[in-house]
Biotite code that builds the C-alpha atoms (Angstrom):
import biotite.structure as struc

atoms = struc.array([
    struc.Atom([72.533, 108.040, 110.963], chain_id="A", res_id=1, res_name="UNK", atom_name="CA", element="C"),
    struc.Atom([72.557, 105.740, 114.057], chain_id="A", res_id=2, res_name="UNK", atom_name="CA", element="C"),
    struc.Atom([72.687, 106.922, 117.615], chain_id="A", res_id=3, res_name="UNK", atom_name="CA", element="C"),
    struc.Atom([75.542, 106.313, 119.973], chain_id="A", res_id=4, res_name="UNK", atom_name="CA", element="C"),
    struc.Atom([73.391, 103.660, 121.653], chain_id="A", res_id=5, res_name="UNK", atom_name="CA", element="C"),
    struc.Atom([73.412, 101.666, 118.426], chain_id="A", res_id=6, res_name="UNK", atom_name="CA", element="C"),
    struc.Atom([77.148, 102.106, 117.965], chain_id="A", res_id=7, res_name="UNK", atom_name="CA", element="C"),
    struc.Atom([77.673, 100.673, 121.485], chain_id="A", res_id=8, res_name="UNK", atom_name="CA", element="C"),
    struc.Atom([75.803, 97.467, 120.638], chain_id="A", res_id=9, res_name="UNK", atom_name="CA", element="C"),
    struc.Atom([77.747, 94.307, 120.039], chain_id="A", res_id=10, res_name="UNK", atom_name="CA", element="C"),
    struc.Atom([78.731, 93.662, 116.436], chain_id="A", res_id=11, res_name="UNK", atom_name="CA", element="C"),
    struc.Atom([76.499, 90.587, 116.410], chain_id="A", res_id=12, res_name="UNK", atom_name="CA", element="C"),
    struc.Atom([73.406, 92.527, 117.497], chain_id="A", res_id=13, res_name="UNK", atom_name="CA", element="C"),
    struc.Atom([74.154, 95.412, 115.045], chain_id="A", res_id=14, res_name="UNK", atom_name="CA", element="C"),
    struc.Atom([74.528, 92.903, 112.199], chain_id="A", res_id=15, res_name="UNK", atom_name="CA", element="C"),
    struc.Atom([71.223, 91.247, 113.147], chain_id="A", res_id=16, res_name="UNK", atom_name="CA", element="C"),
    struc.Atom([69.358, 94.532, 112.957], chain_id="A", res_id=17, res_name="UNK", atom_name="CA", element="C"),
    struc.Atom([70.990, 95.498, 109.664], chain_id="A", res_id=18, res_name="UNK", atom_name="CA", element="C"),
    struc.Atom([70.222, 92.126, 108.126], chain_id="A", res_id=19, res_name="UNK", atom_name="CA", element="C"),
    struc.Atom([66.606, 92.355, 109.262], chain_id="A", res_id=20, res_name="UNK", atom_name="CA", element="C"),
    struc.Atom([66.374, 95.791, 107.689], chain_id="A", res_id=21, res_name="UNK", atom_name="CA", element="C"),
    struc.Atom([67.853, 94.601, 104.415], chain_id="A", res_id=22, res_name="UNK", atom_name="CA", element="C"),
    struc.Atom([65.390, 91.763, 104.297], chain_id="A", res_id=23, res_name="UNK", atom_name="CA", element="C"),
    struc.Atom([62.456, 94.170, 104.793], chain_id="A", res_id=24, res_name="UNK", atom_name="CA", element="C"),
    struc.Atom([63.833, 96.764, 102.360], chain_id="A", res_id=25, res_name="UNK", atom_name="CA", element="C"),
    struc.Atom([64.242, 93.967, 99.754], chain_id="A", res_id=26, res_name="UNK", atom_name="CA", element="C"),
    struc.Atom([60.624, 92.809, 100.195], chain_id="A", res_id=27, res_name="UNK", atom_name="CA", element="C"),
    struc.Atom([58.676, 95.830, 98.909], chain_id="A", res_id=28, res_name="UNK", atom_name="CA", element="C"),
    struc.Atom([59.264, 99.456, 97.874], chain_id="A", res_id=29, res_name="UNK", atom_name="CA", element="C"),
    struc.Atom([60.489, 101.670, 100.660], chain_id="A", res_id=30, res_name="UNK", atom_name="CA", element="C"),
    struc.Atom([57.188, 103.400, 101.429], chain_id="A", res_id=31, res_name="UNK", atom_name="CA", element="C"),
    struc.Atom([55.529, 100.042, 102.003], chain_id="A", res_id=32, res_name="UNK", atom_name="CA", element="C"),
    struc.Atom([58.185, 98.687, 104.405], chain_id="A", res_id=33, res_name="UNK", atom_name="CA", element="C"),
    struc.Atom([57.410, 98.263, 108.074], chain_id="A", res_id=34, res_name="UNK", atom_name="CA", element="C"),
    struc.Atom([59.427, 98.875, 111.216], chain_id="A", res_id=35, res_name="UNK", atom_name="CA", element="C"),
    struc.Atom([57.190, 96.264, 112.848], chain_id="A", res_id=36, res_name="UNK", atom_name="CA", element="C"),
    struc.Atom([58.635, 93.605, 110.507], chain_id="A", res_id=37, res_name="UNK", atom_name="CA", element="C"),
    struc.Atom([62.214, 94.829, 111.057], chain_id="A", res_id=38, res_name="UNK", atom_name="CA", element="C"),
    struc.Atom([62.027, 94.650, 114.877], chain_id="A", res_id=39, res_name="UNK", atom_name="CA", element="C"),
    struc.Atom([60.271, 91.273, 114.763], chain_id="A", res_id=40, res_name="UNK", atom_name="CA", element="C"),
    struc.Atom([62.952, 89.820, 112.464], chain_id="A", res_id=41, res_name="UNK", atom_name="CA", element="C"),
    struc.Atom([65.730, 91.335, 114.526], chain_id="A", res_id=42, res_name="UNK", atom_name="CA", element="C"),
    struc.Atom([64.167, 90.169, 117.810], chain_id="A", res_id=43, res_name="UNK", atom_name="CA", element="C"),
    struc.Atom([64.099, 93.608, 119.460], chain_id="A", res_id=44, res_name="UNK", atom_name="CA", element="C"),
    struc.Atom([61.324, 95.776, 120.978], chain_id="A", res_id=45, res_name="UNK", atom_name="CA", element="C"),
    struc.Atom([59.856, 98.539, 118.797], chain_id="A", res_id=46, res_name="UNK", atom_name="CA", element="C"),
    struc.Atom([60.916, 101.065, 121.491], chain_id="A", res_id=47, res_name="UNK", atom_name="CA", element="C"),
    struc.Atom([64.482, 99.849, 121.150], chain_id="A", res_id=48, res_name="UNK", atom_name="CA", element="C"),
    struc.Atom([64.491, 100.662, 117.423], chain_id="A", res_id=49, res_name="UNK", atom_name="CA", element="C"),
    struc.Atom([63.921, 104.342, 118.147], chain_id="A", res_id=50, res_name="UNK", atom_name="CA", element="C"),
    struc.Atom([66.893, 104.298, 120.562], chain_id="A", res_id=51, res_name="UNK", atom_name="CA", element="C"),
    struc.Atom([69.054, 103.228, 117.569], chain_id="A", res_id=52, res_name="UNK", atom_name="CA", element="C"),
    struc.Atom([67.531, 105.155, 114.612], chain_id="A", res_id=53, res_name="UNK", atom_name="CA", element="C"),
    struc.Atom([65.138, 108.123, 114.287], chain_id="A", res_id=54, res_name="UNK", atom_name="CA", element="C"),
    struc.Atom([63.202, 106.412, 111.456], chain_id="A", res_id=55, res_name="UNK", atom_name="CA", element="C"),
    struc.Atom([63.305, 103.664, 108.867], chain_id="A", res_id=56, res_name="UNK", atom_name="CA", element="C"),
    struc.Atom([64.706, 106.204, 106.349], chain_id="A", res_id=57, res_name="UNK", atom_name="CA", element="C"),
    struc.Atom([67.471, 106.950, 108.806], chain_id="A", res_id=58, res_name="UNK", atom_name="CA", element="C"),
    struc.Atom([68.299, 103.219, 108.901], chain_id="A", res_id=59, res_name="UNK", atom_name="CA", element="C"),
    struc.Atom([68.244, 102.930, 105.091], chain_id="A", res_id=60, res_name="UNK", atom_name="CA", element="C"),
    struc.Atom([70.614, 105.924, 104.786], chain_id="A", res_id=61, res_name="UNK", atom_name="CA", element="C"),
    struc.Atom([72.994, 104.151, 107.229], chain_id="A", res_id=62, res_name="UNK", atom_name="CA", element="C"),
    struc.Atom([73.006, 101.042, 104.992], chain_id="A", res_id=63, res_name="UNK", atom_name="CA", element="C"),
    struc.Atom([73.750, 103.226, 101.970], chain_id="A", res_id=64, res_name="UNK", atom_name="CA", element="C"),
    struc.Atom([76.459, 105.068, 103.911], chain_id="A", res_id=65, res_name="UNK", atom_name="CA", element="C"),
    struc.Atom([78.113, 101.751, 104.944], chain_id="A", res_id=66, res_name="UNK", atom_name="CA", element="C"),
    struc.Atom([78.136, 100.694, 101.254], chain_id="A", res_id=67, res_name="UNK", atom_name="CA", element="C"),
    struc.Atom([79.764, 103.997, 100.328], chain_id="A", res_id=68, res_name="UNK", atom_name="CA", element="C"),
    struc.Atom([82.472, 103.515, 102.943], chain_id="A", res_id=69, res_name="UNK", atom_name="CA", element="C"),
    struc.Atom([83.274, 100.049, 101.561], chain_id="A", res_id=70, res_name="UNK", atom_name="CA", element="C"),
    struc.Atom([83.378, 101.449, 98.017], chain_id="A", res_id=71, res_name="UNK", atom_name="CA", element="C"),
    struc.Atom([85.833, 104.229, 99.041], chain_id="A", res_id=72, res_name="UNK", atom_name="CA", element="C"),
    struc.Atom([88.030, 101.633, 100.746], chain_id="A", res_id=73, res_name="UNK", atom_name="CA", element="C"),
    struc.Atom([88.034, 99.568, 97.568], chain_id="A", res_id=74, res_name="UNK", atom_name="CA", element="C"),
    struc.Atom([88.967, 102.574, 95.437], chain_id="A", res_id=75, res_name="UNK", atom_name="CA", element="C"),
    struc.Atom([91.841, 103.593, 97.715], chain_id="A", res_id=76, res_name="UNK", atom_name="CA", element="C"),
    struc.Atom([93.333, 100.093, 97.462], chain_id="A", res_id=77, res_name="UNK", atom_name="CA", element="C"),
    struc.Atom([92.762, 99.990, 93.702], chain_id="A", res_id=78, res_name="UNK", atom_name="CA", element="C"),
    struc.Atom([94.568, 103.312, 93.136], chain_id="A", res_id=79, res_name="UNK", atom_name="CA", element="C"),
    struc.Atom([97.484, 102.051, 95.249], chain_id="A", res_id=80, res_name="UNK", atom_name="CA", element="C"),
    struc.Atom([97.607, 98.816, 93.296], chain_id="A", res_id=81, res_name="UNK", atom_name="CA", element="C"),
    struc.Atom([97.513, 100.542, 89.901], chain_id="A", res_id=82, res_name="UNK", atom_name="CA", element="C"),
    struc.Atom([100.046, 103.313, 90.576], chain_id="A", res_id=83, res_name="UNK", atom_name="CA", element="C"),
    struc.Atom([97.293, 105.904, 90.716], chain_id="A", res_id=84, res_name="UNK", atom_name="CA", element="C"),
    struc.Atom([95.776, 105.148, 87.286], chain_id="A", res_id=85, res_name="UNK", atom_name="CA", element="C"),
    struc.Atom([92.398, 106.922, 87.460], chain_id="A", res_id=86, res_name="UNK", atom_name="CA", element="C"),
    struc.Atom([91.019, 105.186, 84.372], chain_id="A", res_id=87, res_name="UNK", atom_name="CA", element="C"),
    struc.Atom([91.881, 101.690, 85.688], chain_id="A", res_id=88, res_name="UNK", atom_name="CA", element="C"),
    struc.Atom([90.392, 102.666, 89.064], chain_id="A", res_id=89, res_name="UNK", atom_name="CA", element="C"),
    struc.Atom([87.099, 103.738, 87.480], chain_id="A", res_id=90, res_name="UNK", atom_name="CA", element="C"),
    struc.Atom([86.809, 100.524, 85.436], chain_id="A", res_id=91, res_name="UNK", atom_name="CA", element="C"),
    struc.Atom([87.404, 98.460, 88.519], chain_id="A", res_id=92, res_name="UNK", atom_name="CA", element="C"),
    struc.Atom([84.873, 100.639, 90.458], chain_id="A", res_id=93, res_name="UNK", atom_name="CA", element="C"),
    struc.Atom([82.359, 99.995, 87.713], chain_id="A", res_id=94, res_name="UNK", atom_name="CA", element="C"),
    struc.Atom([82.871, 96.257, 88.006], chain_id="A", res_id=95, res_name="UNK", atom_name="CA", element="C"),
    struc.Atom([82.639, 96.482, 91.800], chain_id="A", res_id=96, res_name="UNK", atom_name="CA", element="C"),
    struc.Atom([79.345, 98.347, 91.724], chain_id="A", res_id=97, res_name="UNK", atom_name="CA", element="C"),
    struc.Atom([77.783, 96.047, 89.089], chain_id="A", res_id=98, res_name="UNK", atom_name="CA", element="C"),
    struc.Atom([78.823, 93.049, 91.173], chain_id="A", res_id=99, res_name="UNK", atom_name="CA", element="C"),
    struc.Atom([77.235, 94.611, 94.233], chain_id="A", res_id=100, res_name="UNK", atom_name="CA", element="C"),
    struc.Atom([73.984, 95.444, 92.491], chain_id="A", res_id=101, res_name="UNK", atom_name="CA", element="C"),
    struc.Atom([73.564, 92.193, 90.633], chain_id="A", res_id=102, res_name="UNK", atom_name="CA", element="C"),
    struc.Atom([74.769, 89.936, 93.422], chain_id="A", res_id=103, res_name="UNK", atom_name="CA", element="C"),
    struc.Atom([71.858, 87.538, 94.231], chain_id="A", res_id=104, res_name="UNK", atom_name="CA", element="C"),
    struc.Atom([72.065, 88.465, 97.913], chain_id="A", res_id=105, res_name="UNK", atom_name="CA", element="C"),
    struc.Atom([71.744, 92.244, 97.209], chain_id="A", res_id=106, res_name="UNK", atom_name="CA", element="C"),
    struc.Atom([69.780, 92.326, 93.957], chain_id="A", res_id=107, res_name="UNK", atom_name="CA", element="C"),
    struc.Atom([66.318, 92.779, 95.433], chain_id="A", res_id=108, res_name="UNK", atom_name="CA", element="C"),
    struc.Atom([67.551, 95.363, 97.936], chain_id="A", res_id=109, res_name="UNK", atom_name="CA", element="C"),
    struc.Atom([69.163, 97.542, 95.244], chain_id="A", res_id=110, res_name="UNK", atom_name="CA", element="C"),
    struc.Atom([66.102, 97.059, 92.989], chain_id="A", res_id=111, res_name="UNK", atom_name="CA", element="C"),
    struc.Atom([63.842, 98.403, 95.684], chain_id="A", res_id=112, res_name="UNK", atom_name="CA", element="C"),
    struc.Atom([66.172, 101.271, 96.577], chain_id="A", res_id=113, res_name="UNK", atom_name="CA", element="C"),
    struc.Atom([66.416, 102.274, 92.942], chain_id="A", res_id=114, res_name="UNK", atom_name="CA", element="C"),
    struc.Atom([62.661, 102.037, 92.480], chain_id="A", res_id=115, res_name="UNK", atom_name="CA", element="C"),
    struc.Atom([62.252, 104.352, 95.460], chain_id="A", res_id=116, res_name="UNK", atom_name="CA", element="C"),
    struc.Atom([64.657, 106.840, 93.897], chain_id="A", res_id=117, res_name="UNK", atom_name="CA", element="C"),
    struc.Atom([62.600, 106.696, 90.708], chain_id="A", res_id=118, res_name="UNK", atom_name="CA", element="C"),
    struc.Atom([65.546, 106.068, 88.471], chain_id="A", res_id=119, res_name="UNK", atom_name="CA", element="C"),
    struc.Atom([65.878, 108.477, 85.617], chain_id="A", res_id=120, res_name="UNK", atom_name="CA", element="C"),
    struc.Atom([69.099, 109.322, 83.762], chain_id="A", res_id=121, res_name="UNK", atom_name="CA", element="C"),
    struc.Atom([68.895, 113.010, 84.565], chain_id="A", res_id=122, res_name="UNK", atom_name="CA", element="C"),
    struc.Atom([68.622, 112.636, 88.354], chain_id="A", res_id=123, res_name="UNK", atom_name="CA", element="C"),
    struc.Atom([69.967, 109.221, 89.294], chain_id="A", res_id=124, res_name="UNK", atom_name="CA", element="C"),
    struc.Atom([73.217, 108.910, 91.217], chain_id="A", res_id=125, res_name="UNK", atom_name="CA", element="C"),
    struc.Atom([74.810, 105.614, 92.376], chain_id="A", res_id=126, res_name="UNK", atom_name="CA", element="C"),
    struc.Atom([72.954, 104.172, 95.389], chain_id="A", res_id=127, res_name="UNK", atom_name="CA", element="C"),
    struc.Atom([76.169, 104.069, 97.375], chain_id="A", res_id=128, res_name="UNK", atom_name="CA", element="C"),
    struc.Atom([76.723, 107.796, 96.984], chain_id="A", res_id=129, res_name="UNK", atom_name="CA", element="C"),
    struc.Atom([75.354, 110.966, 98.490], chain_id="A", res_id=130, res_name="UNK", atom_name="CA", element="C"),
    struc.Atom([72.876, 112.374, 95.977], chain_id="A", res_id=131, res_name="UNK", atom_name="CA", element="C"),
    struc.Atom([74.538, 115.820, 96.207], chain_id="A", res_id=132, res_name="UNK", atom_name="CA", element="C"),
    struc.Atom([77.920, 114.590, 95.068], chain_id="A", res_id=133, res_name="UNK", atom_name="CA", element="C"),
    struc.Atom([78.661, 115.119, 91.421], chain_id="A", res_id=134, res_name="UNK", atom_name="CA", element="C"),
    struc.Atom([82.167, 113.593, 91.655], chain_id="A", res_id=135, res_name="UNK", atom_name="CA", element="C"),
    struc.Atom([81.012, 110.564, 93.646], chain_id="A", res_id=136, res_name="UNK", atom_name="CA", element="C"),
    struc.Atom([83.676, 109.026, 95.872], chain_id="A", res_id=137, res_name="UNK", atom_name="CA", element="C"),
    struc.Atom([86.411, 110.890, 93.974], chain_id="A", res_id=138, res_name="UNK", atom_name="CA", element="C"),
    struc.Atom([85.506, 114.073, 95.841], chain_id="A", res_id=139, res_name="UNK", atom_name="CA", element="C"),
    struc.Atom([87.217, 112.499, 98.816], chain_id="A", res_id=140, res_name="UNK", atom_name="CA", element="C"),
    struc.Atom([90.543, 114.367, 99.204], chain_id="A", res_id=141, res_name="UNK", atom_name="CA", element="C"),
    struc.Atom([92.381, 111.257, 100.349], chain_id="A", res_id=142, res_name="UNK", atom_name="CA", element="C"),
    struc.Atom([91.301, 109.424, 97.195], chain_id="A", res_id=143, res_name="UNK", atom_name="CA", element="C"),
    struc.Atom([92.124, 112.386, 94.881], chain_id="A", res_id=144, res_name="UNK", atom_name="CA", element="C"),
    struc.Atom([95.642, 112.537, 96.384], chain_id="A", res_id=145, res_name="UNK", atom_name="CA", element="C"),
    struc.Atom([96.208, 108.927, 95.357], chain_id="A", res_id=146, res_name="UNK", atom_name="CA", element="C"),
    struc.Atom([95.634, 109.752, 91.665], chain_id="A", res_id=147, res_name="UNK", atom_name="CA", element="C"),
    struc.Atom([98.934, 109.802, 89.691], chain_id="A", res_id=148, res_name="UNK", atom_name="CA", element="C"),
    struc.Atom([98.690, 113.171, 87.945], chain_id="A", res_id=149, res_name="UNK", atom_name="CA", element="C"),
    struc.Atom([101.877, 112.491, 86.021], chain_id="A", res_id=150, res_name="UNK", atom_name="CA", element="C"),
    struc.Atom([99.921, 110.015, 83.891], chain_id="A", res_id=151, res_name="UNK", atom_name="CA", element="C"),
    struc.Atom([97.516, 112.777, 82.803], chain_id="A", res_id=152, res_name="UNK", atom_name="CA", element="C"),
    struc.Atom([97.774, 115.601, 80.312], chain_id="A", res_id=153, res_name="UNK", atom_name="CA", element="C"),
    struc.Atom([96.665, 118.257, 82.822], chain_id="A", res_id=154, res_name="UNK", atom_name="CA", element="C"),
    struc.Atom([98.134, 121.544, 83.998], chain_id="A", res_id=155, res_name="UNK", atom_name="CA", element="C"),
    struc.Atom([96.107, 122.358, 87.157], chain_id="A", res_id=156, res_name="UNK", atom_name="CA", element="C"),
    struc.Atom([93.671, 120.949, 89.667], chain_id="A", res_id=157, res_name="UNK", atom_name="CA", element="C"),
    struc.Atom([90.688, 122.235, 87.701], chain_id="A", res_id=158, res_name="UNK", atom_name="CA", element="C"),
    struc.Atom([91.700, 120.004, 84.805], chain_id="A", res_id=159, res_name="UNK", atom_name="CA", element="C"),
    struc.Atom([91.645, 116.960, 87.064], chain_id="A", res_id=160, res_name="UNK", atom_name="CA", element="C"),
    struc.Atom([88.320, 117.995, 88.496], chain_id="A", res_id=161, res_name="UNK", atom_name="CA", element="C"),
    struc.Atom([86.814, 118.062, 84.998], chain_id="A", res_id=162, res_name="UNK", atom_name="CA", element="C"),
    struc.Atom([88.173, 114.603, 84.183], chain_id="A", res_id=163, res_name="UNK", atom_name="CA", element="C"),
    struc.Atom([86.732, 113.239, 87.467], chain_id="A", res_id=164, res_name="UNK", atom_name="CA", element="C"),
    struc.Atom([83.312, 114.730, 86.727], chain_id="A", res_id=165, res_name="UNK", atom_name="CA", element="C"),
    struc.Atom([83.177, 113.379, 83.198], chain_id="A", res_id=166, res_name="UNK", atom_name="CA", element="C"),
    struc.Atom([84.287, 109.912, 84.352], chain_id="A", res_id=167, res_name="UNK", atom_name="CA", element="C"),
    struc.Atom([81.681, 109.904, 87.102], chain_id="A", res_id=168, res_name="UNK", atom_name="CA", element="C"),
    struc.Atom([78.866, 110.851, 84.682], chain_id="A", res_id=169, res_name="UNK", atom_name="CA", element="C"),
    struc.Atom([80.004, 108.130, 82.253], chain_id="A", res_id=170, res_name="UNK", atom_name="CA", element="C"),
    struc.Atom([80.033, 105.624, 85.108], chain_id="A", res_id=171, res_name="UNK", atom_name="CA", element="C"),
    struc.Atom([76.614, 106.680, 86.240], chain_id="A", res_id=172, res_name="UNK", atom_name="CA", element="C"),
    struc.Atom([75.254, 106.256, 82.685], chain_id="A", res_id=173, res_name="UNK", atom_name="CA", element="C"),
    struc.Atom([76.857, 102.813, 82.422], chain_id="A", res_id=174, res_name="UNK", atom_name="CA", element="C"),
    struc.Atom([75.166, 101.687, 85.670], chain_id="A", res_id=175, res_name="UNK", atom_name="CA", element="C"),
    struc.Atom([71.815, 102.973, 84.418], chain_id="A", res_id=176, res_name="UNK", atom_name="CA", element="C"),
    struc.Atom([72.230, 101.135, 81.100], chain_id="A", res_id=177, res_name="UNK", atom_name="CA", element="C"),
    struc.Atom([72.982, 97.883, 82.988], chain_id="A", res_id=178, res_name="UNK", atom_name="CA", element="C"),
    struc.Atom([69.877, 98.300, 85.169], chain_id="A", res_id=179, res_name="UNK", atom_name="CA", element="C"),
    struc.Atom([67.540, 99.253, 82.387], chain_id="A", res_id=180, res_name="UNK", atom_name="CA", element="C"),
    struc.Atom([68.605, 96.371, 80.182], chain_id="A", res_id=181, res_name="UNK", atom_name="CA", element="C"),
    struc.Atom([69.502, 93.912, 82.971], chain_id="A", res_id=182, res_name="UNK", atom_name="CA", element="C"),
    struc.Atom([72.680, 93.310, 80.946], chain_id="A", res_id=183, res_name="UNK", atom_name="CA", element="C"),
    struc.Atom([76.029, 93.847, 82.581], chain_id="A", res_id=184, res_name="UNK", atom_name="CA", element="C"),
    struc.Atom([78.043, 92.550, 79.584], chain_id="A", res_id=185, res_name="UNK", atom_name="CA", element="C"),
    struc.Atom([76.665, 95.068, 77.129], chain_id="A", res_id=186, res_name="UNK", atom_name="CA", element="C"),
    struc.Atom([76.907, 97.843, 79.689], chain_id="A", res_id=187, res_name="UNK", atom_name="CA", element="C"),
    struc.Atom([80.554, 97.054, 80.395], chain_id="A", res_id=188, res_name="UNK", atom_name="CA", element="C"),
    struc.Atom([81.361, 96.973, 76.650], chain_id="A", res_id=189, res_name="UNK", atom_name="CA", element="C"),
    struc.Atom([79.768, 100.449, 76.134], chain_id="A", res_id=190, res_name="UNK", atom_name="CA", element="C"),
    struc.Atom([81.478, 101.741, 79.245], chain_id="A", res_id=191, res_name="UNK", atom_name="CA", element="C"),
    struc.Atom([84.968, 100.672, 78.088], chain_id="A", res_id=192, res_name="UNK", atom_name="CA", element="C"),
    struc.Atom([84.345, 102.471, 74.754], chain_id="A", res_id=193, res_name="UNK", atom_name="CA", element="C"),
    struc.Atom([83.386, 105.653, 76.515], chain_id="A", res_id=194, res_name="UNK", atom_name="CA", element="C"),
    struc.Atom([86.460, 105.425, 78.777], chain_id="A", res_id=195, res_name="UNK", atom_name="CA", element="C"),
    struc.Atom([88.679, 104.945, 75.758], chain_id="A", res_id=196, res_name="UNK", atom_name="CA", element="C"),
    struc.Atom([87.252, 108.068, 74.109], chain_id="A", res_id=197, res_name="UNK", atom_name="CA", element="C"),
    struc.Atom([88.196, 110.097, 77.265], chain_id="A", res_id=198, res_name="UNK", atom_name="CA", element="C"),
    struc.Atom([91.518, 108.395, 77.661], chain_id="A", res_id=199, res_name="UNK", atom_name="CA", element="C"),
    struc.Atom([92.738, 108.497, 74.029], chain_id="A", res_id=200, res_name="UNK", atom_name="CA", element="C"),
    struc.Atom([90.499, 111.091, 72.370], chain_id="A", res_id=201, res_name="UNK", atom_name="CA", element="C"),
    struc.Atom([88.169, 110.734, 69.441], chain_id="A", res_id=202, res_name="UNK", atom_name="CA", element="C"),
    struc.Atom([90.298, 112.510, 66.815], chain_id="A", res_id=203, res_name="UNK", atom_name="CA", element="C"),
    struc.Atom([92.987, 110.801, 64.824], chain_id="A", res_id=204, res_name="UNK", atom_name="CA", element="C"),
    struc.Atom([95.254, 113.812, 64.943], chain_id="A", res_id=205, res_name="UNK", atom_name="CA", element="C"),
    struc.Atom([97.427, 114.358, 67.986], chain_id="A", res_id=206, res_name="UNK", atom_name="CA", element="C"),
    struc.Atom([96.727, 117.289, 70.331], chain_id="A", res_id=207, res_name="UNK", atom_name="CA", element="C"),
    struc.Atom([99.984, 118.999, 69.135], chain_id="A", res_id=208, res_name="UNK", atom_name="CA", element="C"),
    struc.Atom([98.764, 118.898, 65.508], chain_id="A", res_id=209, res_name="UNK", atom_name="CA", element="C"),
    struc.Atom([95.474, 120.589, 66.446], chain_id="A", res_id=210, res_name="UNK", atom_name="CA", element="C"),
    struc.Atom([97.052, 123.601, 68.198], chain_id="A", res_id=211, res_name="UNK", atom_name="CA", element="C"),
])
């Protein structure tokens, strides 16, 4: 994460450094990127870079963290706008992430980040998220509190936790499908089907009839 020195820079200078970093991180895979190119593009001395960040990985993690913060802000607004409907929120989050990844301005950056993470279904987590988080942004207590539990057939917090985990894994798989096939339309169609299975169930009989 950035140092206090970086945080004290003007917004214009911070943006210039971040944009220079994004340009370099979009150019080649992470291990081949160069701090020399970043400082040259940003118009700062190499020594100044180390006053702001410990390493180029530190800078990349900051960019990912900033994306995560924007995603969480989007989710909070979505939950408020949808009366806490977690399914609607996840669908809108899915669209948001795909738009971010496949946006022409960001496409190469995400491509390089994902290449560096060696995307495989068993270990890939959304680029905006901390790799240790199985619930993604929905582990944030403020976000969880915005979920309307009255809309769900749950009895305790553990039930909600399970729903969140399943939805996150489905979302992760949907993002991977879109990336592998470079096809957001097909990925969205499959994603909606999976959401519907969770939301409405796969059996024709009602839950009361099964008991």
